[in-house]
C-alpha distance (Angstrom), angle and dihedral (degrees) to the residues before:
residue distance angle dihedral
M1 . . .
P2 3.84 . .
E3 3.76 120.2 .
R4 3.83 112.2 -92.9
R5 3.85 114.3 -112.9
G6 3.69 134.4 -151.1
M7 3.84 122.2 -114.1
I8 3.72 141.7 -129.2
I9 3.86 107.5 -127.0
K10 3.80 129.1 -167.1
N11 3.76 130.8 -155.6
V12 3.85 103.1 -126.9
S13 3.77 95.6 176.9
E14 3.80 124.5 90.7
D15 3.81 93.1 -122.0
P16 3.84 128.9 69.2
I17 3.84 115.9 -99.6
D18 3.83 128.1 -148.8
L19 3.81 113.4 -164.0
Q20 3.72 119.4 -165.6
L21 3.76 101.4 -149.6
Q22 3.81 131.1 171.9
G23 3.70 102.5 -59.2
R24 3.81 103.0 -12.9
T25 3.73 144.5 46.2
V26 3.74 118.5 -121.6
H27 3.85 117.7 -153.5
L28 3.76 119.7 -163.0
D29 3.76 125.2 -179.3
A30 3.89 117.1 -154.8
G31 3.75 107.6 -61.9
D32 3.78 95.8 7.0
E33 3.86 121.4 141.8
K34 3.79 125.3 -149.4
V35 3.81 138.3 175.6
V36 3.76 118.2 -116.5
S37 3.82 124.5 -169.6
A38 3.77 124.4 -115.3
V39 3.77 89.4 -105.8
E40 3.80 92.5 51.4
V41 3.78 90.8 51.1
R42 3.75 87.5 68.9
D43 3.83 93.4 50.5
A44 3.78 114.0 122.0
V45 3.82 93.6 -135.9
L46 3.80 91.2 54.4
R47 3.79 92.8 44.7
E48 3.85 91.0 50.3
A49 3.84 92.1 52.0
L50 3.80 88.9 50.0
Q51 3.92 92.0 50.0
V52 3.84 92.1 51.2
R53 3.84 88.6 47.6
R54 3.80 96.1 -119.3
L55 3.83 88.2 123.9
A56 3.76 132.2 31.5
I57 3.87 129.7 -161.5
V58 3.74 110.0 -118.4
R59 3.81 98.2 -173.9
P60 3.81 142.9 -52.4
S61 3.78 113.8 -67.8
T62 3.75 120.7 -109.1
D63 3.87 120.6 -120.5
E64 3.78 89.2 -106.0
E65 3.82 93.7 52.0
A66 3.78 92.8 48.4
A67 3.85 92.0 46.6
G68 3.73 91.3 80.1
L69 3.77 94.1 56.4
D70 3.85 124.1 90.9
P71 3.74 111.0 -122.6
A72 3.87 105.9 -107.9
């Protein structure tokens, strides 16, 4: 099975979003994009925000983008 990858997420709502993920808070203003780790992709808070369409997945992160994140 291939290694899980992080994702680039984007705030698609008009309001700022603060996500309390496993070990960190991610703040996104309207239109902002951020990298989340492979572990954080499975977080229930992130998944809920994706389901109600407050966030969108832009694409998988590259190794270089994910390198700056602490493994959760």
